[in-house]
C-alpha positions in Angstrom: 85.4 82.3 -184.7 84.1 85.0 -182.4 80.5 83.8 -183.0 81.5 80.3 -182.1 83.1 81.4 -178.9 79.9 83.3 -178.0 77.7 80.3 -178.7 80.0 78.0 -176.6 79.9 80.5 -173.7 76.1 80.8 -173.9 75.8 77.0 -174.0 77.9 76.4 -171.0 76.7 79.2 -168.9 73.0 78.7 -169.4 71.5 76.8 -166.5 69.0 74.2 -167.3 66.8 72.6 -164.7 64.3 69.9 -165.3 61.3 69.5 -162.9 61.4 66.2 -161.1 58.3 64.4 -159.8 57.7 61.7 -157.2 54.4 59.8 -157.4 52.3 58.3 -160.1 50.1 60.4 -162.4 47.0 58.3 -161.6 43.6 59.5 -160.5 43.6 60.3 -156.7 47.4 60.3 -156.3 49.6 62.8 -154.5 52.6 64.3 -156.4 55.7 65.9 -154.9 57.7 68.0 -157.3 61.2 69.6 -157.2 62.2 72.6 -159.2 64.7 75.3 -158.9 64.2 77.6 -155.8 62.3 80.7 -156.7 60.5 79.1 -159.7 56.8 79.7 -160.4 54.6 76.6 -160.7 51.1 76.4 -162.0 49.0 73.3 -162.1 46.2 73.7 -164.6 46.6 77.5 -164.3 46.4 77.4 -160.5 49.4 78.8 -158.6 51.1 76.2 -156.4 53.3 77.3 -153.5 57.0 76.4 -154.0 59.2 76.0 -150.9 62.4 77.9 -150.4 64.4 74.8 -151.6 62.1 74.3 -154.6 59.6 71.6 -153.5 55.9 71.7 -154.2 53.0 69.3 -153.9 49.6 68.7 -155.4 46.9 66.1 -155.6 45.2 64.7 -158.7 41.4 64.7 -158.6 39.6 61.4 -157.9 37.9 61.2 -161.3 40.1 63.4 -163.4 39.7 62.5 -167.1 42.1 64.9 -168.8 45.9 65.4 -169.0 47.4 67.6 -166.3 49.3 70.7 -167.4 52.2 71.8 -165.1 53.8 75.1 -166.0 57.2 75.9 -164.6 58.0 79.6 -165.2 56.8 79.6 -168.9 57.6 75.9 -169.7 54.6 73.6 -170.0 54.8 70.0 -169.0 51.9 67.8 -170.0 51.3 64.5 -168.1 48.8 61.8 -169.0 46.6 60.8 -166.1 45.9 57.1 -165.8 42.5 55.8 -164.7 42.3 54.2 -161.2 40.0 51.4 -160.2 38.3 52.2 -156.9 36.9 49.7 -154.4 33.1 49.8 -154.4 31.1 47.9 -151.8 27.4 47.1 -152.3 25.5 46.4 -149.1 21.8 45.5 -149.2 19.2 44.9 -146.5 20.3 47.7 -144.2 17.7 49.5 -141.9 16.7 52.9 -143.4 18.5 54.8 -140.5 21.8 53.3 -141.6 21.3 54.5 -145.2 19.8 57.9 -144.6 21.1 59.5 -141.4 19.1 62.1 -139.4 19.2 65.8 -140.5 21.6 66.8 -137.6 24.1 64.5 -139.2 24.1 66.6 -142.4 24.5 69.8 -140.3 27.7 68.3 -138.8 29.0 67.3 -142.3 28.5 70.8 -143.6 30.4 72.2 -140.7 33.3 69.7 -141.1 33.5 70.3 -144.8 33.8 74.1 -144.2 36.7 73.3 -141.8 38.4 71.1 -144.4 38.0 73.8 -147.1 39.4 76.5 -144.8 42.4 74.2 -143.9 43.1 73.7 -147.6 43.4 77.5 -148.1 46.1 77.9 -145.5 49.5 79.1 -147.0 52.2 77.5 -144.9 56.0 77.2 -145.1 55.8 73.8 -143.4 57.4 71.1 -145.5 56.1 67.9 -143.9 54.8 66.8 -147.3 58.3 66.0 -148.4 58.7 63.3 -145.7 57.4 59.7 -146.0 54.1 59.2 -144.3 54.3 57.6 -140.9 51.4 55.2 -140.0 50.0 56.5 -136.7 49.8 53.1 -134.9 51.9 50.0 -134.8 50.4 46.9 -136.6 47.8 49.1 -138.3 45.0 47.6 -140.2 43.9 49.8 -143.1 40.1 49.9 -142.9 39.3 52.6 -145.5 41.2 53.9 -148.5 40.9 57.1 -150.6 38.2 56.8 -153.3 36.4 53.7 -152.0 32.7 54.0 -152.0 29.7 52.1 -150.6 26.3 51.6 -152.2 23.8 51.1 -149.5 20.5 49.5 -150.4 21.1 50.7 -154.0 21.9 54.3 -153.0 25.5 55.5 -153.8 27.1 57.3 -150.9 30.0 59.8 -151.1 33.5 58.4 -151.9 35.9 58.2 -149.0 38.5 61.0 -149.0 41.0 59.7 -146.5 42.9 56.7 -145.3 41.6 55.0 -142.2 43.6 52.9 -139.7 42.4 50.5 -137.0 44.2 48.4 -134.4 43.3 45.2 -132.8 41.3 45.7 -129.6 43.5 46.2 -126.5 46.7 46.4 -128.5 47.7 50.0 -127.5 
């Protein structure tokens, strides 16, 4: 009887918390997770910052081929990653300068990529990632999506790593 009482006490006093996810486990998607405050989260053995109230976020690589392993404290969660079909545009007959830009263009790209890499390394307590994304302009036209790619005169160019918006002329 005493053993049964101890087992019942342990059962009802042990807190169990399941990690919750928002987002789809698809190549190129953004995932928001919720765990217990103070928990440790690893995504593929990389430490992910957890907010004071237990939220965390991470992205899934554009061409990821393998399952993703999320570790909460010492509990492993394995998620299958679904393949995503990206928009590829093939454009032929362009002048060479539109396909291969001048060297100073590449200098600028290297500088901007360094700024992006540095920004990604910033540890912040800001939690804007939890909020729904607000489109920056009214009546926006989406002109570029993450992962889309152009092939110019048969030469594949870098995929697009953002989301671009436009607005009709003079509509501001």
